[in-house]
C-alpha positions, 0 to 999 in steps of 0.5 A, a space after each residue: 768565186 762567191 763575189 762574182 756569183 753575188 753580182 750575177 744573182 743581184 738582179 734576180 734577188 732584187 727583183 724577187 724581194 721587190 715583189 714583196 715590197 722590199 729593197 735589196 740592201 745587201 747580198 753576200 755569197 760565202 763558201 761554207 764548206 761544201 755549201 754556199 751561204 746566200 745571205 740576203 738583207 732586205 729593208 723598206 721604208 715601213 720597216 721589216 715585219 717577220 711575216 713579210 720577211 717569210 714571204 721574201 724568203 719564199 720569193 727569193 728561194 723560188 727565184 734561185 730555184 728558177 736560176 739553179 744553173 747559176 748556183 752549182 751545188 747546194 746552198 743555204 739561204 738566209 733572208 734578214 733585215 739590217 741591224 741597228 749597227 748597219 752604217 748609213 751609206 745611202 740616201 734611203 738609209 738616212 731617210 729611214 733614220 728620220 728622227 733617230 739619233 745618229 753618231 756621225 764621223 765626218 771625213 774631216 773633223 770630230 765625231 758628233 751625235 745628231 738627230 736626223 731630219 729631212 734626207 735629200 738627194 745629196 745631204 741630210 739635215 741633222 740637229 746637233 748641238 741645238 742647231 740644224 746643219 746640212 750633212 753632205 753624204 759625201 762628207 761622212 766617213 761613217 754614220 750609225 744609228 744610236 740606241 735610245 732608251 727614251 723618247 726624243 725630246 718634243 722640242 727637237 722633233 718640232 724643230 726638225 719638222 719645221 725645218 723639213 717644211 722649210 726645206 720642202 717649200 724651198 725645194 732643196 736642202 740648202 738654205 738658211 743654215 750653214 753647211 757642216 764644217 769641214 
């Protein structure tokens, strides 16, 4: 079964991509006719460059060759980076979206758009409607980066940077502003 195979391959693939400086973002194994498709999605705080992606492909390929007893038969390997449409589901996704505009759908309440600031362990600071608020990851149903065709306003970035300095000084993501309304 492909999902069981993906679970067994995950530590092997994660180790291989980490040697190139990437995090394993997702691993899927799908049956494609007689072959399997092993789709590996990688990411890093510095982004994903094409040259490093090629290195990751070779590292994963070598690791899978060393464990060919797990994949019975032929397979096709695809190593890729996450697209903009990838939902922000983990703290590192929010951290990597720093200063980006994000469409947030809370579990309770109306959808809104805000600019991401500091991403802490349990929540991110978001500038929305002119004020900064804490957005608990657990309170988010869905969050996706919005495509922007112009640079963010300098005032917004300064406001987020000042807030981040306050958050770091306080040592947590709570503080002066109230929580995202439920």
